[in-house]
TISE-789036 format. One record per residue (C-alpha): residue number from 1; residue in three letters; x, y negated, z. Coordinates in steps of 0.02 Angstrom, whole numbers. Layout:
<pts>
[pt NUM; Ala; [X; Y; Z]]
...
</pts>
This chain:
<pts>
[pt 1; Unk; [-863; -1030; -1571]]
[pt 2; Unk; [-988; -923; -1673]]
[pt 3; Unk; [-1049; -755; -1642]]
[pt 4; Unk; [-932; -661; -1730]]
[pt 5; Unk; [-784; -743; -1642]]
[pt 6; Unk; [-858; -725; -1471]]
[pt 7; Unk; [-892; -540; -1494]]
[pt 8; Unk; [-722; -509; -1558]]
[pt 9; Unk; [-651; -621; -1404]]
[pt 10; Unk; [-764; -508; -1275]]
[pt 11; Unk; [-683; -361; -1367]]
[pt 12; Unk; [-518; -404; -1320]]
[pt 13; Unk; [-553; -448; -1144]]
[pt 14; Unk; [-629; -284; -1130]]
[pt 15; Unk; [-481; -192; -1216]]
[pt 16; Unk; [-363; -279; -1087]]
[pt 17; Unk; [-469; -239; -929]]
[pt 18; Unk; [-479; -58; -994]]
[pt 19; Unk; [-292; -44; -1011]]
[pt 20; Unk; [-266; -120; -842]]
[pt 21; Unk; [-396; -3; -755]]
[pt 22; Unk; [-306; 156; -841]]
[pt 23; Unk; [-145; 103; -785]]
[pt 24; Unk; [-208; 88; -605]]
[pt 25; Unk; [-297; 260; -627]]
[pt 26; Unk; [-128; 339; -689]]
[pt 27; Unk; [-28; 264; -539]]
[pt 28; Unk; [-159; 319; -416]]
[pt 29; Unk; [-158; 500; -483]]
[pt 30; Unk; [41; 511; -503]]
[pt 31; Unk; [44; 444; -311]]
[pt 32; Unk; [-90; 572; -252]]
[pt 33; Unk; [9; 708; -343]]
[pt 34; Unk; [178; 639; -276]]
[pt 35; Unk; [108; 637; -105]]
[pt 36; Unk; [34; 806; -100]]
[pt 37; Unk; [198; 876; -169]]
[pt 38; Unk; [321; 780; -48]]
[pt 39; Unk; [218; 785; 100]]
[pt 40; Unk; [148; 982; 82]]
[pt 41; Unk; [113; 1044; 260]]
[pt 42; Unk; [120; 1232; 300]]
[pt 43; Unk; [-44; 1319; 335]]
[pt 44; Unk; [-27; 1330; 525]]
[pt 45; Unk; [-196; 1355; 615]]
[pt 46; Unk; [-90; 1356; 790]]
[pt 47; Unk; [-71; 1165; 846]]
[pt 48; Unk; [64; 1223; 971]]
[pt 49; Unk; [171; 1287; 834]]
[pt 50; Unk; [176; 1120; 743]]
[pt 51; Unk; [322; 1032; 780]]
[pt 52; Unk; [338; 825; 793]]
[pt 53; Unk; [391; 750; 623]]
[pt 54; Unk; [558; 690; 712]]
[pt 55; Unk; [598; 864; 751]]
[pt 56; Unk; [545; 947; 606]]
[pt 57; Unk; [679; 882; 468]]
[pt 58; Unk; [769; 998; 381]]
[pt 59; Unk; [949; 926; 378]]
[pt 60; Unk; [1016; 1063; 270]]
[pt 61; Unk; [913; 988; 110]]
[pt 62; Unk; [1003; 814; 124]]
[pt 63; Unk; [1110; 789; -21]]
[pt 64; Unk; [1301; 787; -26]]
[pt 65; Unk; [1276; 598; -83]]
[pt 66; Unk; [1203; 548; 70]]
[pt 67; Unk; [1327; 638; 171]]
[pt 68; Unk; [1461; 542; 94]]
[pt 69; Unk; [1376; 380; 107]]
[pt 70; Unk; [1333; 393; 298]]
[pt 71; Unk; [1515; 445; 341]]
[pt 72; Unk; [1567; 287; 237]]
[pt 73; Unk; [1430; 189; 337]]
[pt 74; Unk; [1518; 253; 491]]
[pt 75; Unk; [1682; 206; 445]]
[pt 76; Unk; [1642; 20; 417]]
[pt 77; Unk; [1534; 15; 570]]
[pt 78; Unk; [1679; 71; 687]]
[pt 79; Unk; [1786; -62; 629]]
[pt 80; Unk; [1633; -187; 700]]
[pt 81; Unk; [1636; -110; 866]]
[pt 82; Unk; [1717; -232; 1009]]
[pt 83; Unk; [1880; -160; 1057]]
[pt 84; Unk; [1863; -254; 1211]]
[pt 85; Unk; [1702; -148; 1278]]
[pt 86; Unk; [1761; -24; 1414]]
[pt 87; Unk; [1611; 58; 1423]]
[pt 88; Unk; [1591; 199; 1298]]
[pt 89; Unk; [1408; 214; 1304]]
[pt 90; Unk; [1390; 32; 1255]]
[pt 91; Unk; [1522; 58; 1116]]
[pt 92; Unk; [1418; 186; 1038]]
[pt 93; Unk; [1259; 97; 1058]]
[pt 94; Unk; [1359; -57; 960]]
[pt 95; Unk; [1425; 68; 833]]
[pt 96; Unk; [1238; 132; 789]]
[pt 97; Unk; [1178; -33; 782]]
[pt 98; Unk; [1314; -77; 648]]
[pt 99; Unk; [1289; 94; 563]]
[pt 100; Unk; [1105; 38; 547]]
[pt 101; Unk; [1152; -131; 454]]
[pt 102; Unk; [1274; -24; 342]]
[pt 103; Unk; [1143; 104; 293]]
[pt 104; Unk; [1020; -33; 248]]
[pt 105; Unk; [1151; -149; 157]]
[pt 106; Unk; [1275; -34; 90]]
[pt 107; Unk; [1279; -26; -116]]
[pt 108; Unk; [1226; 140; -162]]
[pt 109; Unk; [1251; 209; -347]]
[pt 110; Unk; [1143; 357; -398]]
[pt 111; Unk; [1125; 445; -555]]
[pt 112; Unk; [1001; 553; -639]]
[pt 113; Unk; [1049; 737; -626]]
[pt 114; Unk; [1013; 870; -748]]
[pt 115; Unk; [853; 946; -640]]
[pt 116; Unk; [794; 772; -619]]
[pt 117; Unk; [774; 730; -799]]
[pt 118; Unk; [585; 771; -819]]
[pt 119; Unk; [553; 676; -660]]
[pt 120; Unk; [633; 531; -709]]
[pt 121; Unk; [541; 541; -880]]
[pt 122; Unk; [371; 552; -780]]
[pt 123; Unk; [432; 402; -663]]
[pt 124; Unk; [481; 303; -826]]
[pt 125; Unk; [311; 328; -903]]
[pt 126; Unk; [225; 236; -778]]
[pt 127; Unk; [358; 95; -758]]
[pt 128; Unk; [434; 143; -606]]
[pt 129; Unk; [618; 136; -581]]
[pt 130; Unk; [660; 316; -531]]
[pt 131; Unk; [850; 264; -486]]
[pt 132; Unk; [790; 142; -359]]
[pt 133; Unk; [663; 264; -290]]
[pt 134; Unk; [813; 386; -267]]
[pt 135; Unk; [907; 257; -196]]
[pt 136; Unk; [796; 234; -57]]
[pt 137; Unk; [781; 413; -31]]
[pt 138; Unk; [968; 427; -8]]
[pt 139; Unk; [942; 289; 133]]
[pt 140; Unk; [810; 379; 216]]
[pt 141; Unk; [930; 529; 217]]
[pt 142; Unk; [1068; 434; 292]]
[pt 143; Unk; [939; 366; 435]]
[pt 144; Unk; [910; 549; 461]]
[pt 145; Unk; [1088; 603; 484]]
[pt 146; Unk; [1099; 448; 618]]
[pt 147; Unk; [957; 517; 707]]
[pt 148; Unk; [1051; 693; 709]]
[pt 149; Unk; [1196; 609; 782]]
[pt 150; Unk; [1095; 519; 902]]
[pt 151; Unk; [1005; 677; 977]]
[pt 152; Unk; [1181; 781; 1004]]
[pt 153; Unk; [1257; 627; 1077]]
[pt 154; Unk; [1345; 669; 1243]]
[pt 155; Unk; [1372; 489; 1291]]
[pt 156; Unk; [1195; 406; 1277]]
[pt 157; Unk; [1065; 408; 1414]]
[pt 158; Unk; [901; 493; 1351]]
[pt 159; Unk; [819; 318; 1358]]
[pt 160; Unk; [955; 250; 1256]]
[pt 161; Unk; [919; 388; 1112]]
[pt 162; Unk; [731; 356; 1119]]
[pt 163; Unk; [763; 159; 1098]]
[pt 164; Unk; [893; 184; 966]]
[pt 165; Unk; [770; 306; 872]]
[pt 166; Unk; [631; 173; 885]]
[pt 167; Unk; [740; 50; 777]]
[pt 168; Unk; [787; 199; 656]]
[pt 169; Unk; [603; 249; 639]]
[pt 170; Unk; [559; 64; 594]]
[pt 171; Unk; [699; 59; 459]]
[pt 172; Unk; [641; 227; 395]]
[pt 173; Unk; [457; 177; 383]]
[pt 174; Unk; [498; 27; 289]]
[pt 175; Unk; [592; 118; 150]]
[pt 176; Unk; [450; 259; 143]]
[pt 177; Unk; [323; 125; 132]]
[pt 178; Unk; [417; 37; -11]]
[pt 179; Unk; [429; 206; -110]]
[pt 180; Unk; [243; 235; -70]]
[pt 181; Unk; [209; 65; -155]]
[pt 182; Unk; [320; 107; -307]]
[pt 183; Unk; [215; 268; -338]]
[pt 184; Unk; [61; 170; -319]]
[pt 185; Unk; [125; 26; -433]]
[pt 186; Unk; [112; -113; -306]]
[pt 187; Unk; [295; -130; -253]]
[pt 188; Unk; [379; -309; -263]]
[pt 189; Unk; [550; -315; -232]]
[pt 190; Unk; [608; -449; -98]]
[pt 191; Unk; [771; -508; -28]]
[pt 192; Unk; [782; -448; 150]]
[pt 193; Unk; [898; -494; 288]]
[pt 194; Unk; [919; -327; 355]]
[pt 195; Unk; [1085; -384; 456]]
[pt 196; Unk; [984; -517; 542]]
[pt 197; Unk; [825; -423; 580]]
[pt 198; Unk; [904; -268; 649]]
[pt 199; Unk; [1030; -380; 769]]
[pt 200; Unk; [872; -466; 824]]
[pt 201; Unk; [786; -307; 852]]
[pt 202; Unk; [937; -247; 964]]
[pt 203; Unk; [951; -409; 1065]]
[pt 204; Unk; [760; -376; 1103]]
[pt 205; Unk; [813; -202; 1178]]
[pt 206; Unk; [856; -176; 1365]]
[pt 207; Unk; [993; -51; 1372]]
[pt 208; Unk; [1016; -66; 1538]]
[pt 209; Unk; [1021; 116; 1625]]
</pts>
């Protein structure tokens, strides 16, 4: 390879490296901006006034679509509850197990709404699938609705609620991490056996009073 060819070859690699670095920086800047926007905290100086995250969810902001899919997931889950179970408490525990599975597996169709067009274009400019990102958000909202139902249950014991919410929190953290990875440009889609994972998780929990 002569000097001119080597020089041109080196310029090509430098150009490619520059594009990769620029892409990484754009994703990082975008992820930082989105994180600040989504996780903006109120300016509170008194620590006693700050509520735990699990108690600080604004259920009024959950979309109608999430409500509709959650009700559908509940109906499907009810059909899987063992009718021979005589203990209402155990029936409800099984209901939430099956509902968790449905929330993670149920097919969800989302659309770009008028007020989301600019956001979707921004996502698209960075190669991020906005619809997939939004779908994950719907599933998180569905888990939030289930948490609300668990909290208000008159049948479950306090210990039952804590155990159920620990599983719920694990699923929610998985979805939130995936969304963060999408914003950072590091997300790799994988086929996950949600049903198998959740059933195994519930089998490991002792729901004895």
